[in-house]
N, C-alpha and C positions, 0 to 999 in steps of 0.2 A: 737338568742338570746342572748341579756348583761343582767349579773345578777348582783346586786351590794347585797352584802352578810355582812348582818350587823351583826357585831360580829366574833371577831379572837379566842377565848378560847376553850374551849376543842372540842365543837360539831363544831363552825366555822373551824376550823383546819382539822378535820377529812372529811367534806363537801368537803374544797376544795382540799384534796388528795384524795379524790373518784373522784371527779369532773375531776381533771386530768385524768385521763386514758378512761376520755369519749370523742368526739368529737362534741358533740348537740350544745355547746354557741361555741359566739366569745371574748367574756369579762367576767371576773369575778373580780369585785372589794372587794380584803378583805379589809373590814373597819371596825375600832375598834378607840374609845375614845382615847386610846393609839397608837400614831402611829407607835411607835418600834416594839409595839406588830403584828401592820398589816403586818407591814416591812418585821419581820421575819418572818412570815408566806410566803409571798408573794418570799421571797430569797426561804425557804424551796421549795417550788411548781417548782420554777425555771422552771417557762414554760410562754413564753412571753402574753399568755392572760391573767394572774394573775397582777394587779396592785394592789400597797397600797393607802390606803386614813385615812386621822382620821375624824371620825364623831362624834360629840355627839347626842346619839341615842333621847334623849329625845328635841330636836328641829327639829320639824316640818318642818321648813322652808328650815332648813339645809341641809333636807332629802330628800326635795321636787328639793332643788339647785342643787345639787348632782344625783342625776337622771335627770335633764334636763342635766347637764355637761356633764355626760357616756353616755346619751340615751339609759338610762337603761330602759328593756322591763321586766325584773321583780326582785322585792326586797325582799330578803329572810331574814327573821328575824328568828338570831339563837344568841340570847342573853335572857337574864332573863324576864317572862313576863311583870314586870312591865315598860317597855318599850312596849308591843305592842302598846298602840295608836296613838302615833305621830307617830311610823314606817306605821303604819296602813293607817293613815289619811297622811304624805308625800307624801308615793307611790301613794294614791289617786289622789292626786292637782297637780304630777306629769303626769297621765296618766298610769302608771304603776302597772304590775298584783304586787300578792302580796302573800305569803308562809309563813310561821310560825310553829314553832314545838310545844307550847303552845299559850292560847286564851289571852284576855283581864283578867283580876283579876276579885274577885268576892268581894261584900263584904256582913257578915252574917247579917239576918235578926236582927233588933235592940231591940227585946225582946224576940223572939223564935228561936234564932241560931240550935238550937238542934231540931228543928220541922219543921221550915218553912225556905223556901227559901228565900232567899234576893235580891240581883244585883249575878246575875249566871257567870260562868265563859263563858265569848264571847257572853255576851248582851250586851256588849257596840257596836261589832263589828255587831251583827245580826241588830241592829237599825240599820241600813246602810246599811243593804242588797239592800234596792230597789235601792241606789243612784249608788252604783257597780253596779246593773244588766244595769240600765236605761245608765248609760256609758258603757256597752260592757268589762266590766273590772273584773277579776276574785281574790276574797281574796282567795284561797284556804288556810284553816285554819286548827291547829292540824294534821300535814303531818309531823312528828317526829317517832317514834317506838309507846311508847302510850303517846297522843294520836298518830294515823297515823296507821302504818300496823298495829296494835290491831281493827283498823275499817273496813280497807279493808277485815281482816279475817272475820270479821262480816258481810261485804256484803258477803264475797263469801260465808259461811254458808248458808242465807238467800237465796243466788241465789243459789245453787248447792248439797245444804245437805240435808236442811229442807223443811217442806209442812207446817210447822205451828212451832214456835220460843215461849216458856215458857221464862224463862232468859239470857241472854249477860251476861258473866261475865268474866270480865276483870280480867285475872291472872297473877302477875309479880312475880317472883322468881329469887336469883339467891344463889351460894353459894361463891361468892368472898369473899378473904381474902384479907389484906395489909400488909404487913411486915413490921415491926417497930413502929409501929402506936397505939395507943391504940381506938382512933376515928376518921378517917376516910372516910367521904361520898365520895361515886365515882363519884357521881355528884353534880350539883351545889348546897350548902346546904341551901340557899336565896332558891330558889324553892320549894327544899326540904321543910325547914319550912316552906311557905305560903302553900302545899298541904295538910299537915299532920297535922294541927292545927287548918285548917279549918273545919268547921262540912262536913263531906260529904253529898253529897248527892247520893240519890236511883232515879231509875224514874221507877213506877209502871202504865200499863193501863189506871186501875180505876182510879190511886191516881193522877197522874201529878208526878212533883217533889217536894220531899220533901228531907229533912236534918234528920241529926243523929249524936249523939255525935263522933268525932274523936275516931279512934281504936276500935270503937266497933265492934259486931259480927265477934269475932273471928275464922276463921277455918282453920284445916290441909291440906293443895293442895298438891297433888304428882306432881312432876314437872321431867319433863323427860330429857334422857341425862346425868343419873348421879346425876343430881341436890338431888335430894328426898323430903321426905316432908318438906314443909315450913309452918310456921302458917302466913295467911294473915289476915287483918284486914281491914274495910273501911275505903278509903282515898278518899279526892276529886280527881275530876280528869274529865280532857273535854269528855271520850267518854260516859260519863251517862248525857254529853248536847246535845250530836252530835247524838249519833246511834239511838234515838227513831226518829229524826226530819226525816228520811231517810229509818228504816226499822221498819217492823214490828211485833211487838214481847210484848210479857206481862212485862218484868221485865230486869233491866239496872244497875248493880254494878263493881262496881272497886274497887279489894283489893290488898295489897300492903304488899310485904312477907319484914317486916323489923325486927322483931327481936325485945326479950325482950330490950335487950340494948340502940338500939337502939331510940326505944320508950320512955325508958326511962329519956333519954338525953335529946328529945324533950321534956317530961315531965317538966326536970328541967328548961329551958330553956323556958320556957312559966312562969313557975312560978316567974322565977326573971324578967320576963321582956326582957330578952334579945330577944326572937321572933319579939318584935317590931319594926317597919319600921320610929317610929315619935324620931326624933331626939331629944337625951339629954345634957344637958351640960356638959362640962368636960374640968376643968378648962380652959374656953373661948372658947370651941371649941363646934362647934353642929353636936354631932356624933350616926349616928342612929344604936340602938344596934344590928340588925340583921346584919349589912353590918359590925360592928366589930366581930361579930361571923365569919363570915365567912373571914373575913381576919388572924383571930387566927386562921384557921382551914387550913390545905393542898391545893395548888391547885387542882383538881380534875385532869386536863390534866395531870398532872407533877408525877401522883401515876401508870403509867403503868410498869414501870420494876418493881413496888415492889408487883404489885395485881397478886392473881392468882385464876383460875376458872369461872365461867361461870355464865352466865347473861341470863334469858327466860323472851321472851315475848309472852303475849298467848292469846287466846281468848276463852273460856268454853261457849258453847252452848247446851243447852240442848230444846226439844221438841218431835216434833213427824219429823222420817226422812223422805224422798221420800215416801217410802211402807207405810206409814201410822202409823208404828210402835214406841214406844217410844226409843231416841236415843239421846246419848251424845258424845260429840268429843269435845278435844281442840288441837287447832287450834297456832302454834307457831313458834317461831325464837329462836334459842338458840345461842350464839357466846362466843367461849373464847380466854379469856384475851390473851392468849399463841399466839394466830394465829394473834388476830389484830395489836398485836404491833410485831409479822415477817414479817408480811407481809404491814402496812402501818407506825409503828411507834407506834403508839397512844392508852389508853385505849380501851377494849371492850364494856362497855357502852355510852361513847358519840360516838364511831363508829356506835355502832348499832341507836343510836339515828341521825346519821348524813346522814345515808346511805336512807331514806326515802325520804326526800327533793328531792336529787340530783334524785334518781329514779322519782319523780313524774315531776320535771322541766325537765328531758327529756320525756314524756310523754307529756309533754305541749308543746314545741319546737317540737315533732313528729305531733302532733295532735291526736296522740293517743286519749289523753282525751281532750275534751273542754267543756268546761262553763263558766257561768258570774253569779256575784253577791256573796255573801260569802256564801261556802260551804262549807263541810266537804269529807273526804278521802271517807266514802262512798257512796256519790252523785255520783262516777265513777262506772265503770266498774275495778271487782278488777281482773280479769282474765290478763288484758293485765299487769295490773301491777306486780301480782306474775312470769307469766311465763318473760317479762323482768329482773324480781329482782334474776331469776336465769339462763337466757341468757343472761345476759349483766353483773350482778354482783357477779357472782357466789356465790348465798346464795340462797338455795332451803328451804323450811319453811313444822314444820313434821305437821305430822296429826296423832291423835291420837284418837283412836273409843274406849270411854270406854262400852259402850254397844248400 
């Protein structure tokens, strides 16, 4: 396996540091628009299998050329989702397989954004599924932590815990804090704005996909391992678009524990137009307001030493257990920032995201997972994944039985 990892930020750095400890690949190209950043990552890893390169993720031809130059078998996309399609198409043109942690962007319905779907997350990728299938290539989409590990939890529950599923609800929460900052997101603010201000999508078996208003249906969810109760709200996320394609259930939702302050900041950015990606003229210079916001905030990759607390990603499933009785379980993975900083020197949120595509790459390298076309993580055997996650990567998942 020869990997082109596009993006040398927080997730890309974490993925390289995690992969360094594994033996399933022979080449890992750390690629970034900023060659200094990709070279710094390759130097930090200090392993001859890792090399640095400069790449423009918006240039499909450049991606194809780099794949051919290095004999790449798998392209790993670990930058923000605005670059999904050029990377996706560039990998296909080169005959390389593809993985990402976030899917192609959505576009709200032009007249009824809080009722009907427009272009949904991943639609542009799924539209090309037949081409990937015919070419015998795999595009494994949404294989971060959420989406990714959350989808694998859904697959595990469907195969091993339930005879009938009412709802699969992804619930994400944390008690992380960053010392010295009034507002410092632990993940890409560009992506956070995108998923939080777009109309959230819900899926129901008798209605299909539909939308609601941002931050709707608040509920207090009790997170494990000391995190405690966190208010969660509807947010647009890939699991709602992925899970129903492979798992039989009645309803799929995604709710995120943002907190009142975070929600108010996002609402203010929207009111001021600072969430827009359309450039505005600032003294003769075209600047995207959202890019400006991102540039003004601290880089999440640099916050690890100032962060404390835990982050939890998980999947809450309700329905009938294998015995036919009502059942409710929460499958989850909790990561403590103190551990990730001590063991890898990176903060918890980006490490937790990066672990999953590395595990998926190893399963593909050993042919424990096989497939072609455009697929989500729930299309594969969850047990093989969770076993390797524990035995090879030292990460256990939790299973809380509510009833």
